C-alpha positions in Angstrom: -24.3 208.0 -99.4 -22.0 208.5 -102.4 -21.4 211.9 -104.0 -20.5 212.3 -107.6 -18.5 214.9 -109.3 -19.2 214.7 -113.3 -16.4 216.8 -114.0 -13.3 214.5 -112.5 -15.0 211.4 -112.3 -14.7 211.1 -108.5 -16.8 209.5 -106.2 -16.5 209.8 -102.2 -18.4 208.1 -99.3 -18.9 209.9 -96.4 -16.0 208.3 -94.5 -13.7 209.1 -97.5 -12.4 205.6 -97.4 -14.5 203.7 -100.1 -14.3 204.4 -103.8 -15.9 202.4 -106.6 -14.2 199.3 -108.0 -14.0 199.8 -111.9 -15.0 197.2 -114.5 -14.9 197.1 -118.5 -17.1 194.9 -120.6 -15.0 192.7 -122.7 -15.8 189.8 -125.1 -14.6 186.3 -124.7 -13.4 185.2 -128.2 -12.5 181.7 -127.6 -13.7 178.9 -129.6 -17.1 177.7 -128.3 -17.5 180.5 -126.0 -20.4 181.9 -127.9 -18.6 185.4 -128.2 -20.5 186.6 -124.9 -19.6 189.8 -123.3 -18.4 189.7 -119.4 -17.4 192.3 -116.9 -13.8 192.7 -115.8 -12.1 194.4 -113.0 -10.0 197.1 -113.9 -6.8 198.1 -111.9 -5.5 201.6 -112.3 -2.6 201.5 -110.2 -0.5 199.1 -107.9 -0.2 200.0 -104.2 3.2 198.5 -103.0 4.2 197.4 -99.2 6.0 200.6 -99.0 3.2 202.8 -99.9 0.7 200.9 -97.5 3.3 201.4 -94.9 3.2 205.0 -95.6 -0.5 205.3 -95.3 -0.6 203.3 -91.9 2.1 205.5 -90.4 -0.3 208.5 -91.4 -3.4 206.8 -89.6 -1.8 205.6 -86.4 1.0 206.0 -84.0 3.4 203.3 -85.5 6.3 204.4 -87.7 6.7 203.3 -91.1 9.9 201.4 -90.2 8.0 199.5 -87.5 5.4 198.7 -90.1 7.7 197.4 -92.6 9.6 195.3 -90.0 6.4 193.7 -88.9 5.2 193.0 -92.3 8.4 191.3 -93.4 8.5 189.1 -90.2 4.8 188.1 -90.9 6.0 187.3 -94.5 8.6 185.0 -93.0 6.6 183.3 -90.4 3.7 182.8 -92.9 6.1 181.0 -95.3 7.5 178.8 -92.7 3.9 178.0 -91.3 2.4 177.4 -94.7 5.5 175.2 -95.9 5.0 173.1 -92.7 1.1 172.0 -93.9 -0.2 174.8 -91.7 -3.3 176.8 -92.6 -2.6 180.6 -91.2 -5.6 182.6 -90.3 -5.3 186.2 -90.0 -8.4 187.3 -88.2 -10.4 189.9 -89.7 -8.1 189.6 -92.9 -8.4 185.9 -94.3 -7.1 182.5 -94.6 -4.1 181.3 -96.5 -2.9 177.6 -97.1 -0.7 175.7 -99.8 -2.4 173.8 -102.7 -1.2 171.5 -105.4 -1.7 171.9 -109.0 -1.9 168.0 -109.9 -2.9 165.9 -113.0 -5.1 162.8 -112.0 -4.0 159.1 -111.9 -5.7 156.2 -112.8 -5.1 154.5 -109.2 -3.6 155.7 -106.1 -0.4 153.6 -106.7 0.1 155.3 -110.3 0.2 158.7 -108.9 3.9 160.0 -108.3 5.0 163.7 -107.4 7.2 163.6 -110.7 4.3 162.7 -113.0 1.6 164.2 -111.3 2.3 167.4 -109.3 2.9 170.0 -112.0 3.4 173.0 -109.1 2.4 175.0 -106.0 -0.2 177.4 -105.2 -1.4 179.8 -102.2 -5.0 179.4 -101.8 -6.5 182.6 -100.2 -10.0 183.3 -98.8 -11.0 186.6 -97.3 -12.7 186.4 -94.1 -16.4 187.2 -93.8 -19.4 187.2 -91.5 -22.6 185.5 -92.4 -25.5 187.9 -93.0 -28.6 187.1 -91.0 -30.5 189.0 -93.6 -29.3 187.3 -96.8 -27.9 184.0 -95.2 -24.7 184.7 -97.6 -21.0 185.3 -96.2 -20.2 188.9 -96.7 -16.5 189.0 -97.2 -14.1 191.5 -95.5 -12.7 193.3 -98.6 -15.8 193.2 -100.4 -18.3 194.4 -98.0 -20.0 197.7 -99.3 -18.4 197.6 -102.6 -19.9 199.3 -105.7 -19.0 199.1 -109.2 -18.5 202.0 -111.7 -18.2 201.5 -115.5 -14.6 202.2 -116.5 -14.2 205.2 -119.0 -10.4 205.6 -119.8 -11.0 209.1 -121.0 -11.9 210.4 -117.5 -9.0 208.8 -115.7 -6.6 211.3 -114.2 -3.3 209.7 -113.9 -1.9 212.2 -111.7 -4.5 211.2 -108.7 -3.6 208.9 -105.9 -4.8 205.4 -106.0 -8.7 205.0 -105.4 -9.3 208.7 -106.6 -10.3 207.9 -110.2 -13.4 206.0 -111.0 -17.3 206.6 -113.6 -22.4 204.9 -113.3 -22.2 203.2 -109.8 -24.0 199.9 -109.2 -24.5 198.1 -105.6 -23.1 194.9 -105.8 -24.3 191.9 -103.6 -21.5 189.5 -102.8 -21.9 186.2 -101.1 -20.6 182.7 -101.2 
């Protein structure tokens, strides 16, 4: 259940963990786009590794320094595995792999790294479970997400991340 406060634009779920994802409506002004309007997510703040480690320390018995050490080692090990053509799966989190940005060649013999590969990228897909009711995959980070239209006049920049928000709509996500 959500509680709305009209004065400070804050929403709270019973477990005090989930807030609304803000969105704004923007017009696509590119040529041949038809000048249609689209919803775009709004991020109010960046939460860095240090801030996450502080939150984790408050929520469990592990010290912030230990959390940071594990995260740093995880990054090193994942980098090594990804660059050795492995897919890395963090259960309950998601799967990472390296992909190529390439241009097509007319034949396999005409394909070369220098001519056709323009870069590398990291592909990520969050973990999920297939819903029996909808037959869709419910992604880890999107389960229970709600949308709320962004109103910049109601944003308090002194609040902690996730405390700012504005009419909520339940969103069904699936792949």
